N, C-alpha and C positions, 0 to 999 in steps of 0.2 A: 667417342662422339658425344656431344652435348646438345640437347634441344631445350629451349626455354620459351616461355609464353607469359604474358601479363595481361590482366584485365583491370578495368576501372579507370581508363583514361578520361572518361566523361566527367569524373570528379574534378579534374583539373580545369575542364571547360566551365563547369559550374562555379569553381573558385574564381576563374577569370571574369565570368559574367557578373558575379557578386561584386567584385571590386570595381569593375568598370561602371556598373549600375550605381554603386554608392557614389562614385565620382560624378556620374551624370546627375544623380539626385541632388548632390550638393551644388552643382553648377546651375541646375534648374531653379533651386531655391534662391541662389544668389542673383540670378537674372530677374526672378520675381521681385526680390527686394530692391533691385536696382531700378527697374522700370515700372514697378507697380506702386499703388498707393491705397490708403484707407482714409475714409472720412466719416465722422460720426456727428450726429446732431439730435437734439431733443425737439420733438414737434408735438404740439397739442392736437389732440384728436377732437375735431369739431369745435364748437364754441367760438366760431368766427364773430358772432354778435357781441362777444365779451371783449373783443380786441385781441384775442389770443392768436399767435402765429400758428397756422395749421398746415403749412407746407413750406417747401424750399425748392430751389433750382440749383442743380450742380453745374455752375458755370465757372466758378473759381474757388480756390481754397478758402476765401473769405465767407463762402456760403455755409461752411461747416463750423460747429462748435470746436471740433478737434480735427486736424488734418495731419496725416503722417505720410509724407511723400517718400518715394525712393530717391536715391542719390542722383539719379538722372532725370528726375521729374521736377520741373520748375512751376507747374500749375497753370501754364498758358494753353495747354492743348487738351484739357479735360473734355470728355464727351458730354455735351450738354443734355440734361433731362430735368424734368420737373415732377414733383410728387406732392399730392394733396391728400392729407389724412382726414377722411370724413367721419370716421368713428372707430371705436375700439371696444371689444367685448372680452371680458375675462370671466371664467367660470371657476368656482371654488367648491370644495367639499364642505361638509358640516364642521370639520375641524380646522378649516382655513387653508387647507392644502390646495394650491392652484391646480386645476385640471386642464385648462385650455386657454390660450390667448389667440385672438384673431383681430387683425386690423383691416378695415375697409378703406382702400385707397384708390385714387385716380392718378394716372401718370401720363406724361408726354415724353416721347423721344425727341431727338433733334429735328426730325422731319415733321413731327406733330406740332411742334411749337409754332412754326410758321402758319399752319392751317388752323390752329386753335383747337384741334381735336384732342379729347381726353379719352383714355382707355381705363376701364374700371376692372379691379381685381381684388383679391384678398391676399393678405400677407400673414404668414404664420411662422412660428419658431421652427427652425430646421427645414424651412421651405423657402429659400431665397427667390427673388424675382430677377430674371436676367433682362437687362436693358442696355442694348448697344455694346455688348462685350463686358459690361459691368454687372455686378450683382448687388441687390438691395436686401438687407437683412433686418429682421425684427429682433432686437436684443432684449429689451426690457420695457417696463412701464411704471407709471406712478401717477400722482395727483398734482394738479395745479389749481390752488385756490384763487378765487377772484375777489378783489377788494375794490370798492369805489370810495373816493375821498371827496367830500364837499368842503371846499375851502371857505374861509370867512366871506369872500366876495361873492359867493354863490356858485362859482364854477366847479364842475365835477370832473375829476380824472379817474380813469378805470384801468386797472392792471390785472393781468393773469400771469402768474409766475410759477414755474415748476418748483416743487419742494422735493427734497431728497429723502427716500425711504430709509428708516433707521432699523427696522426689524421686519420679521416675516408677516406681521399684521399691518404693515404699511403705515405705521406711525411715522410721519414725515416732518422734516425740519427745513426751514428756508427763510427767505427774507424778500419783501417787496419794497422797492425803493422808488420814491417820487422825487426826482431831482430838479424839476422845474415847476415849483408851486406858483400858481397865477396870483395876480393882485399885489405883487411886491416889486419895488424898484430893482433894477438889475444888480446894483451893488449890495442888495440885502437878500437876494434869493437864497444864497448858501446858509443864511441864518435860519431859514424857515423850511429847509428840506425835510422830507418825511420818510421814515422807514418803519415797516411793520415786520417784526420778526416773531418767530414762535413755532408752534406745533400744529400740524393738521392731522386729525384722526378720522379715517373714513367711518368707523363705528366708535364714537367717542365714549370713553368711560373715565370717570374722575375718581382717583383713589388718593386720599390724603392731600388733596389740592393739586395733584399732578394728573394731567390728561394723557391717556394712552388710547390705543385702538385695540379692541377685542376681536376684530374680524377684518379681513382685508377688503371686503366689498363695502361700498359706501351706502350702508343702511341707515346710519344716523350720524352724518358728518358734523364736525365741530372744530373750532380752532381755539388755541390758547395763545394769546399774542401780547407782545409788548410793543407800544407805539413810541417811537423816538422822534424828536424834533431837533433840528440844528444842522450843523455842517457834516455831511456824509464823508467828506474827505476825498471826493472824486474829481476835484478840479486840478489836483496836482499831477495828474496823468498816471499815477501808480495804479496797478491792476488790483482788483478786489474780487473776492469770491461772490458769485451770484447767489449763493445760499446763505451768506452771513454779512454782517456789517463789520466795519473796522473798529475793534475794541479799543484801539488807541485813542480814537475820537471820543469814545465814551469815558475813558479814564481821564482825559484832559479836560472834560467838561464841555467840549464843543458840541457833543451830541447828548441830549438829556431825555431820559424816559419820562413821558407825560401820562401814560396810562398802561394798565395791565388788566386784562379781562379775558373771560371765555365767551365765545360767541357761537351761536347756531346760525344757520343760513338766514339771511335777511335781518339779522340783528345788528345793532349799531352801538358805538360808544362815542362820546363827545369829549374833545380835549378842552383845556382851560381857555384857549383862544377862540372857541366856537367851531373848530374844525371837526367834522363828523366822519368817522370811519365805519364803513358798512361791509360786512361779510356777505357777498352776493351768492356764493355757491362755489362750484368747482367744475373743472373739466379734467379728463384724463390725458396724460401725455405718454408718448411712446418714444423709445430710443431707437433710431435707425442708423444703420451703417452701410456705407458704400465701399465696395472692394473691387480692385482691378489687379489682376495678376496674369500677365501674358504667357507665363511659363507653367501654369498649373497643369495643363494636359501632359506636358513632358515630365513633370514631377510624378504624376500618376503612373506613366509608362515605366519610368525608371524604378519606382517603388515596387511595381509588380515583378519586373525583371530581377531586382535585388532579392526578393523573396524566393523566386524560382531558383536562382543561382545558389542561394544559401541552402535550400532543401537538397539540391543535387549534390553539392559539395559535402554535405553532412551525411547523406544516406548511402551514397555509392562508396563501395570499399575497393581499394586497390590491393591486388595480391599478385604474386609472381610464383611460378613453379618451373623447375627445370629437371631434366632427366639426363643422367650421365651413364653411358653404356661402355663397359670395358670387357674385352675378351682376353682369355689367357692363352690363345693359340691352340687350345685342345678342344674347341667347340663349346666351351663353357662361357656364358655371358653373365656378367654381374651388372645389375641395374641399381644405381643410386638415385634417390629422389630427394629433392630439396624444395623447400617452400619458404616464402617470406610474405608476411602480412604487412603492408605498408601504411596501415592506419591502426588506431587504438581499438578498433571494434573487434569483438570476439566473433567466433564462428568459423574462422578459417581452419581450425584444427580438424573439425569433422570433414570439411570439404577436402582438405589435404589428404586425409586418410582414404577417402574415396578415390582420389586421383592416384595415390600410391598403389591402391589395390588393383587399379586398371593396368598397372605396369607389370604385374605378375599374376595373370589369371591361371587358375588351376586347370591346365589343359593336358596334363600328363607329363611323362618324362621328356626332358629335353635331349638333344643329341648327346651321346656319351653316357646316357642313363641318369643324368642329373637334371634337376630343375633349375631354371633361372630364378633368381630371388631378388626381391626389392627390399631394401633396408631403409627404414625411416624411423626417426626417433626425435625426441625433443619436445618443445612446447609451442604452443601457438595461441406615416400618421394621417388619418381622416378625423374630422370632428364627429363625435358621436355621443350618445348618452353615456355618462360615466357609470360603469358597472358597480353594483353594490358589493361590498366586501362580505364574503361568507365568514361570519364570525365563528361558526363552529369549526371550520377548517383552520381559521387563523389561530384559534385556541389550541387545536390539535398540533399545529406547527410549533407553537411556543412550548407545548408540553414535550414534544419529541425533541426539540432542541435542548431542553433541560435534561432530558434522559440521556441524550448523547453526551452532553457535558459531564454528567455524573459518571457515565460509563468510561469516558476518557480519563477522568480523575482516578477511578479505580484501576484502570489499566496502567496509569502512570505509577501508582503505588506498587502494583505487582511487578512491573519492569524494574522499578527502583530497588525492590527487595532482591530480585534476582541479580541485579548488577552489583549490589552491595555484598551479597553473599556468594558471588561466583567463585568457584574453586578452580584453580589452574588458570591458564591464560593462553592467548594466541601467540604462536611463535613470533619473535621479532623479525625484522627484515634481515638482520645479520644471520639469525638462525635459519631462516628460510633459504638464504643464499648458500649457506654452508651445506644444507641438506640437498639443494639442487645440484651443487657442484659434485657432491659425493655420488648422486644418482647419475649425473652425466658421465662420470668416470667409469661407472659400471655398465653403461649402455653404449652401443655403437651407432653408426649411421650419421646422417646429416640432420642437424637440429632445425626444427620449424620455428621461425621467429614470429610467434603470434602473440603480440602484447595484448593481454586482456583475455586470452583464451583459457588460461589456467584458473582454476578455482581454489582459493586458499581454504584452509580448514574452516569448517562451519562454526558459526558463532552461536552461543546460546545452547550448545549441546555439551555433554560430557562424554569422554571416551569410554567410560565403563557404565553407560546407562543401560543396565540390564532390566529386563521386564520385571516390573513390580518393585524395583529397588531404586527408582529415581528419587533423588533427595528433595526435600521440601522446597528449597529455593528454586529448583528447576520446575516444580509444579506451579509455583507462583508465576514464572515466566510464561508457561503454557496458558495459565488462566488469564494472564494479561492479553494474550493473543485473542482468546475467545471473547473477552469483554470488549476488546477493540473492534472486532467484527460486529458484535451486537450494537455497540455505540455508533459505528459507521452506518449500519442499517437504519437506526433511529435518525441519524444525521440526514441521510437521503430522504427519509420520510418527512422530516421537517422542511427541507427545501421544496419538495414536490407539493406538499399541502400549502406551503406559503404561496407558491405560484398560483395554485388553483384558487386559493382564497382571494387573492388580489387580482386574478384574471390577467396576469402578466408574468414575465420572467422573474424569477426570485433573486435578482441582483440589482435592485434599484436604489439602494441606500447603503450606508457603511455597515449597518448591522447585517444585511443580507450578503454584502460583498465579503465581509469577514468570514461568514459562515461558508461561502463558496471556497475561499482560499483554504480554510481548514479542511474541508472535505477533500479537496485536491491533494493536500499534503498527506492526509491519512490514507487515501487511495494509493498514492505513490509508495508510502511505507508498506502497505499490505502487499503490493506487487513486489517490492524488494524483498520482503520477508518470504514470499513464495519462491522467488528466484534464487536468492542466496542464503536464506535462513539467518540473516543478520539480526537476531532478535534483540541483542543488547542495545542496538541503535534506537529501539522503540522508546526507551526512557528519555533520550535526548530529543526525539521527535515530538513526543507528547508534551514536553515542557512548553514550547512556544504555542502548540495547539491549544492546550488548556488555558494558558494565559490569554491568548487572543479571544477564545470563545467566552471566557469570563468577562473580559472587557466589553465584548460585543453585547453580552447579556445585561451587564450592569450599567454601562455608560453609553453605548452606541445604539441601544434598542430603540426601534421605531415600530409602531403598530402597522399592521398590514393595511395598505391603502393605495391610492392611485399615485402615479408619478407626476412630478412637476413637468410643465410643458416642455422645458428644455430637454427632457429625456424621452419625449415622445418621438422616437426615431428607431428605425430598424437597426441602426448602427449600435444601439444599446445592446442588442442581442449579440452582435458580432464582437464589438470592441471589448466590452466589459467581461464577456465570457472568456475571451482569449487571455485577458489580463488575469482573471481569477485562476484559471487552470495553470497558466505558466508561473504565476506567483507561488502557487501551492507547491509545484514541483521544484522551483528554485529555492523554496524554503528547505526542502529536503537536501538539495545540493549544498546550501549554506551550512546546515547542521553537519553534514558529512565533512565539509572543509574545516569547520571548527574542531571536530573530533580528530581530523588528520593532524592538525597542529598540536593538539594535546598528546596524541599518540607519538608523534615525531619527537616531541620534547622528552617524553618518558623513555623512549628508546635510546636517545642520546645520553640521557642520565644513566640508564642501565648499562650501556656500553662503557661509560667512564668508570662506573663502579667495578665492573668486571675486570677492566684493564688494571685498575688499582689493586684489586685483590690478587690477580695473577702476578703482578710485579712485586708486591710487598710480602706476599705469603708463600712465595716459591720455596719449596723445600720443607715447609711445616707439615708434619704428619696430619693426615686427614682426620685421624681420631681425636686430634686436639682441637678441632674446629667444630662448634655447634652448628647444626643446620637450622632451618626455619622452625622445626618442631622442638628444638632444644636437645636433640640427640646428635652424636658426633657425625661429622660429614667432611667434605672436602672444601677447597677454596671457593667452589661455586656456591657453598652454603651461605656465604655472606651476601649474595645477591639473589637468593631465591625468594626472599620476602618482597614480592613485587607489589607495585601500586595497584589500586583498583583499576587503573587504566589498562592493566594487562588484559582485562576482560574485553576491551574494545576490539573491533575487527582489526585486521592487519592493515598496515599502511597501503598496501596494494588494493585491498578491498575498499577502503575509504576513498582512496584516490579515484578508483574506478566508479564508485557510487556517485561521487560529486561530479565527475566528468560526464558520465552518461546521463545523469539527471539534467545537467546543463545542456547537453546535446539535444535532449528531447524538448526542453522548455524554451531554449533560445529561439528557434524558428517561430514558435507560437508567440513568444514575447515580441519578436520582430514584427510579426503580422499584426499584433495588437497595437504597436506603435504606429504602423502604417495606417491601420483602420482608424485609429484615433485622429491622425492627421487628416484623413479624408472626412471624418465626421466634423472636425473643426472647420474644414473648408465649407461644409454644408451649413454649419450653424453660425460661424463667425466671419466667413469670407476669406480665410487664410489657412494654409496648411500648418503654418508654424508662427507663433507669436511670442515665444520665450516666456510664456506663462510659467509660474513656478513649478507646476506639476509637469508640464511639457519638458522643462529644462531638467528636472530631476530624473524623469524617465529616460531622457537622452543620456544622462550621466550613467544611469544603471545599465543601459544598453552598451555603452562604451566599455564599462567594467567587465561585463560578461563576454563581449567580443574579445577584449584583451586577454581574458582568462582562457578562452578557447585557443587563441593564438599562442599563448604561453605554453599550453599543454603540448603543442606541436613544435615547440622551439627548444632546441638543445640548451641546457643551462638554466632554463626557467621552469622546469617541472618541479614537482615536490612542494617544498614549503613556500617558495616564491609564488607559484601558481595558486596555492591554497589561500595565501593572503589576498590575492587579487579577487578570488571568489568570495571571500568574506567581505571585502570592501563592496562588491556588487550586492551582496545580501543585505548589508547595512543600508546601502543607498536605496534598495527596493523597499525595505521596511519604512524608512524615513519618508519615501515618496508616497507610500500607500496610506499612511496614517498621519504623520506630522503635517504634511502639506495640506491634507484635507481638513484637519481639525484645528490647526494653529495658524497657518499662513493663509492670507486672503488671496483669492484669485478667481478665475472663471470656473474652476472645478469645485465649486462649493455646493455639492449635492449630497452632503453627508446625512441628511435627514434629521439633523439636530437643530434645536432652536438655541 
C-alpha cells in the first residue's frame, strides 16, 4: 500500500497571479499610452505689467509648448481648464542648494470658465493638482529677463523672454527677438529686426570678462548681452529655437552685431542708429505639465498584485512525501519513506526526517517480536524652516566612513593573503559526484531529492586545523573577518550620524546612495559567512565594495545638507531604500556568478588534464612520475598542482549563493521599480516615460527575471544561467552610476556640480 501527500500548491497560484498581473500591467500601461496625453508649457510667474504671459488655458494642443498625445488622441476633446500663475517662491541654503519651491496659482475648471470664478491654491513639487481628471505638475523654474527697446521714431516695445538655466547657480542663456520694428516701410522691416542674446545671472559675478552667477537667488542680477540688427531669418517659415538666433544669418552678414555690453537693472545701451536697449529687470518662470492617464488606477492595482504573486511564488516551497507499506505475510511490516523537494530551497531534509520518524515510533515490539522499521536515506512634504546641519555629527559621519573604508581595505588584504596562500582545495563537481555515488551504493532506502539541502565542504578552513597549530594564512583570513565586522560597525555609524546631521534619511545623493549599497553588500557577505563559512568569497566581495567606497569618497562626496525639492517626498524613503538594499544583495549575487564561471572553467580544464594523463600515462610506474612536491607519485600527480581557483567554493555552493541572493533581492528590486513608477506618477504625471534610468532599470529587472526562470528550466542551469546573472549585474551597475553621472535625464540628483 502506498500513501502520498503534497504541500505548496499555493506557489503555483502565486506564479499564475504574477504572470497575469504582469500582463495586466502591460495592458494598463498600453491603454494609458493610447488614450492619455501630456502637455508642458513655460509660464511666467507674475509680471503681467511687463507684458509677460502669466497663464494658459488647456483648450487645444496649440496651448502648450510641447504636447505628446496618445495614438488615439486627436486633441479635440481635451478637458478645458485655465491656470494663472501669480507668484513663485524658491528657498536656498547658504551653499546655493535649493530647499523649497512653491508656486501660487489660480485655476478655473470647465464649469468655472463660464461663471468667471477662480480658485486659489499652491502648487509644489511632488504635489500635483487634480483638475477634472487631469493633473497639473510643477516641474522646474528659471528667470525671464525683461528688455524694452526705444526705436529711432520714439516708439517703445517691451519683451519678457524665458532664459534657459545652464548650471546649478542658474546662469541662464537665451535670446529676445523683436521681429516688427516700428517706423520702417514694410519691405524694409526685415533689415531692421532686433535680437538680444546673452547671459542672465541672478547674482552676477564677472571673472576675466565672463559673467556667471554665484548664487541661484536674484540678489544682484545682471545681463551680458550682444545686440544684433538685421534679418532674423524668420520670414521663410523655418522653425528656430526660442533660446538662440540663427547663426547662419550671422555668418552670411544678414544679421550684424551692433553692441556688446554688461547691464544691471534699468541700465541702457545705445546703438549707432539711435535705438536704445534697456534692461528693465526680470520675472521668474515656472515649467508646468498637464498629464492625463485613464488607466493609472488599474496600473497600480496590477503592480500590487504582481508583487504579491511574486512573493508567494518565491517564498512558498512545494514538497512531496509518500509512504509504502509492505508485509511479508508473517506479521512483519516494512515501511519505506520517500520525499521530493520540488523547489531549489533548502530545509526539506530536516522536515523529511521528522516525517520519517513519525512512521516508526518506538512503541515496543511489533507482532512476532520484531519492530517495524522506516528506512530513509539520501539528500535533500510640508514647507517648514530648513533645519541646520549638525556639523559635529557630519564630521563624525565622514570620519566613520573613512574608518570603514580603511577597515575594508585591510580586510581585502587579509582575505587576499588567505586566498593566495590557501593550501588544498574544494573538491570539484566530478569528485563530489563520485563520492556521492560511492556513498549511495553503501546506503539503502529511498533518496530524498532536496536540491540545495546538502552543504558542501566548508571554505576557508583546513581539515587538520588543530588547536594552536593554525597556519599563518588561515590567521589572516580570521583577522579579515574581524576587521570586516569592525568596518561594518563604523559603516553603520557613518550612515546613522549622516542622517542625524542632515535631519533626513541618509540616502539623498550618490555619495550616500553608494554607501548604502556597500553596507547592504557587506551585511549580505557577513550573513553568508555565518551561514556557510565561505570565507574565500570575501576577497572578491571586498573588491567592488572598496572600489565603490573609494569612488564615493573621492569623486561622489557631497557635504551633509538638505535635499533638493524634487526629493522632498516620502517616496524617497521607500523607493531609494529598496533600491539600495536590493542592489547591495544583487552585488553579492553577481560576484558569486562571476566566481561560478571562473570555477566552472577551472574544473573543465582540470578534467581535461586528468583525462589526458590517464590516457597517455597508462601503465607508467607511479614511482617514475613526480608529484606536486617533486617526489614520486602516480598519474594523478600531474594534475595535483591546482590553480588558485581551487580554493573557491564548489560550483554547487556558488550557484546556490548566487541564486538565493537573487531570490532575496529580486522581490525587493521589483518593489523598488514599482515604487519608483508610483513616485514618477506623483512627480511627473506618468508611471513610465522611457527616461534612461527607467529604461535601464527595466532591462535589469528583465535580466534577473530571466535568470530566475533559467534556474528553474532544464538545460539552462549552470553556466548559461550564470551568464544571465552577470548580464543583470553589469546592467545594474551601469544603471546606478553611468546613467546618473554621464547620461542626462530626469534622475539627475547625484549631488554633484
